[in-house]
C-alpha positions in Angstrom: -35.5 17.5 -9.3 -36.6 16.7 -5.7 -33.1 16.0 -4.6 -32.3 19.8 -5.0 -35.2 21.0 -2.8 -33.3 20.6 0.5 -30.3 22.4 -0.9 -32.5 25.2 -2.2 -34.0 25.7 1.3 -30.4 25.7 2.7 -29.6 28.4 0.2 -32.4 30.5 1.7 -30.7 30.0 5.1 -27.4 31.3 3.6 -29.2 34.3 2.0 -30.8 35.2 5.4 -27.4 35.0 7.1 -25.7 37.2 4.5 -28.5 39.8 4.7 -28.3 39.7 8.5 -24.6 40.5 8.4 -25.2 43.3 5.9 -27.8 44.9 8.2 -25.9 44.3 11.4 -23.6 47.3 11.0 -26.3 49.9 11.3 -28.0 50.4 14.7 -31.3 51.3 12.9 -31.4 47.9 11.1 -29.8 45.7 13.8 -33.2 44.3 14.8 -33.8 43.3 11.2 -30.6 41.2 11.4 -32.1 39.4 14.3 -35.4 38.7 12.5 -33.4 37.4 9.5 -31.5 35.0 11.8 -34.8 33.7 13.1 -35.9 33.1 9.5 -32.6 31.3 8.9 -33.3 29.0 11.8 -36.7 28.2 10.3 -35.1 27.3 7.0 -32.4 25.3 8.8 -35.2 23.2 10.3 -37.1 22.9 7.0 -34.2 21.7 4.9 -33.6 18.7 7.2 -37.3 18.0 7.3 -37.5 18.2 3.5 -34.6 15.8 3.1 -36.3 13.3 5.4 -39.7 13.6 3.8 -38.3 13.3 0.3 -35.9 10.6 1.4 -32.9 12.3 -0.3 -29.4 12.6 1.1 -26.2 13.8 -0.5 -22.8 14.7 0.9 -23.0 18.1 -0.8 -26.1 18.9 1.2 -24.4 18.0 4.5 -21.5 20.2 3.8 -23.7 23.1 2.6 -25.8 22.8 5.7 -22.8 23.1 7.9 -21.4 26.1 6.0 -24.9 27.8 6.1 -24.9 27.3 9.9 -21.5 28.9 10.2 -22.7 32.0 8.4 -26.2 32.4 10.0 -25.5 31.0 13.5 -21.8 31.7 13.8 -20.5 34.8 12.0 -23.8 36.8 12.0 -24.5 36.5 15.8 -20.9 37.5 16.5 -21.2 40.6 14.4 -24.6 41.4 15.9 -23.2 41.1 19.4 -20.3 43.3 18.4 -22.5 46.1 17.0 -25.1 45.7 19.8 -22.5 46.2 22.6 -21.1 49.2 20.7 -24.6 50.7 20.6 -25.1 50.1 24.3 -21.8 51.9 25.0 -22.9 54.8 22.9 -26.1 55.2 24.9 -24.4 54.8 28.3 -20.6 55.1 28.1 -18.4 52.9 30.3 -14.9 54.3 31.0 -13.3 50.8 30.7 -14.6 50.4 27.2 -13.8 54.0 26.2 -10.2 53.4 27.2 -10.0 49.9 25.8 -12.2 49.7 22.7 -10.5 46.4 21.7 -12.8 44.7 24.3 -15.7 45.0 21.8 -13.9 42.5 19.6 -14.4 39.8 22.3 -17.8 39.4 20.6 -16.0 37.7 17.7 -15.2 34.7 19.9 -18.7 33.5 18.9 -17.9 32.7 15.2 -14.5 31.3 16.2 -16.0 28.8 18.7 -19.0 28.2 16.4 -16.5 27.0 13.7 -14.9 24.6 16.1 -18.3 23.4 17.3 -19.6 22.7 13.8 -16.4 20.9 12.8 -16.6 18.8 15.9 -20.2 18.0 15.2 -19.4 16.8 11.7 -17.0 14.2 12.9 -18.6 13.2 16.2 -20.7 10.0 15.9 -22.0 10.4 19.5 -24.4 13.2 18.7 -27.3 11.4 17.2 -30.2 11.6 19.7 -28.9 14.7 21.4 -26.1 17.3 21.4 -22.8 17.5 23.3 -22.4 21.2 23.9 -24.8 24.0 22.9 -26.0 23.9 19.3 -25.1 26.9 17.2 -28.8 27.8 16.4 -29.6 27.8 20.1 -26.6 30.0 20.9 -27.6 32.5 18.1 -31.2 32.4 19.3 -30.2 33.6 22.8 -28.4 36.7 21.5 -30.9 37.7 18.8 -33.8 37.5 21.2 -31.9 39.6 23.8 -31.4 42.3 21.1 -35.1 42.1 20.1 -36.2 42.4 23.7 -34.0 45.5 24.0 -35.2 47.2 20.7 -38.8 46.2 20.5 -41.4 48.4 22.2 -43.0 47.1 25.4 -45.3 44.2 24.5 -48.3 43.1 26.7 -47.1 40.8 29.5 -48.9 39.2 32.4 -45.6 39.5 34.3 -43.6 42.5 33.4 -40.0 41.2 33.2 -38.6 43.6 30.7 -37.8 46.2 33.4 -36.1 43.4 35.4 -33.9 42.1 32.6 -33.2 45.5 30.9 -30.3 46.5 33.3 -28.6 43.1 32.5 -29.1 43.1 28.7 -28.2 46.8 28.4 -24.8 46.4 30.0 -22.2 45.7 27.3 -19.7 44.1 29.6 -22.3 41.6 30.8 -23.3 40.8 27.3 -19.7 40.3 26.2 -19.2 38.1 29.2 -22.2 36.0 28.2 -20.7 35.8 24.7 -17.6 34.2 26.2 -19.6 31.8 28.5 -21.9 30.7 25.7 -18.9 30.2 23.3 -17.3 27.7 25.7 -20.7 26.0 26.0 -20.6 25.5 22.3 -17.5 23.2 22.5 -18.3 21.8 25.9 -19.0 18.1 26.6 -22.2 18.8 28.5 -25.0 16.6 27.0 -27.9 18.8 25.9 -31.1 16.8 26.1 -33.1 16.4 22.9 -36.7 17.4 22.6 -37.4 14.5 20.2 -39.6 12.0 22.0 -40.0 8.4 21.0 -43.4 8.3 22.6 -46.0 10.6 24.2 -45.9 8.8 27.5 -44.9 10.6 30.8 -42.3 7.9 31.7 -39.0 8.6 30.0 -40.2 12.0 28.8 -40.5 13.8 32.2 -37.9 16.4 31.5 -39.1 17.1 28.0 -42.7 17.5 29.1 -41.8 19.8 32.0 -39.6 21.9 29.7 -42.3 22.3 27.1 -44.8 23.2 29.9 -42.4 25.9 31.2 -41.8 27.2 27.7 -45.6 27.6 27.1 -46.0 29.3 30.5 -43.2 31.7 29.9 -44.4 32.5 26.4 -48.0 33.3 27.6 -46.8 35.4 30.5 -43.5 36.9 29.4 -44.1 37.3 25.6 -40.8 37.8 23.7 -38.7 37.8 26.9 -39.5 34.1 27.2 -37.1 33.1 24.5 -33.8 34.0 26.0 -35.0 32.9 29.5 -36.2 29.5 28.2 -32.7 28.9 26.7 -31.1 29.5 30.1 -33.6 27.0 31.6 -32.7 24.5 28.8 -29.0 24.8 29.7 -29.7 24.4 33.4 -32.0 21.4 32.8 -29.3 19.8 30.6 -26.6 20.4 33.2 -28.7 18.9 36.0 -29.5 15.8 33.8 -25.9 15.3 32.9 -24.8 15.6 36.6 -27.5 13.1 37.7 -26.4 10.6 35.1 -22.7 10.6 36.2 -21.8 7.3 37.9 -21.2 7.5 41.6 -18.1 6.0 43.0 
């Protein structure tokens, strides 16, 4: 019986992803799609934890987990970005997009590259302690929290950053451009550092501790705006770490 528990949790991930897609085509429920993707990410974390705690593993579970990720963190974010940029354009029309509506379909590059990223991950034996390229849940997280920052009412912030980021996240061309950039990050060879620490000592965990400290600072001062910003910091930190580890000639 216990061997089916991780798969049952993965199924909840799939359900959230499907419901997110169903709600993404209506501007009034677009934010609900984002919340559902967040729930899917929680289930994605829980199924792996359940498998480790129960000490159960099955090839079916591994394949199911990958397919669930494709739905929740590949297809759903692409559709969300597609609908979100169309909404932004309806609020403030851009002539280029009016004349070339096909540009909106650039958002669907996310599920395409997510499929390649997941397939690559499944056969890559190098990605044990960390990731090569941006993980699909992290990529999805960036875009869903951008949408939530846009749609949610102003929340109390020590530092009011929403007015600063709003011109960026409310520009459909910028958001589509970010979709392309993040899609290439999905299949890149940039090592993304893992937050899993083997000990609680400072030595060897400097980057992780600094990153967690920044996240807590951003969360306390910026509220929901902290989530997309901290992902950008994560990518920058990873790139700096990868650059510093390159052997010098």
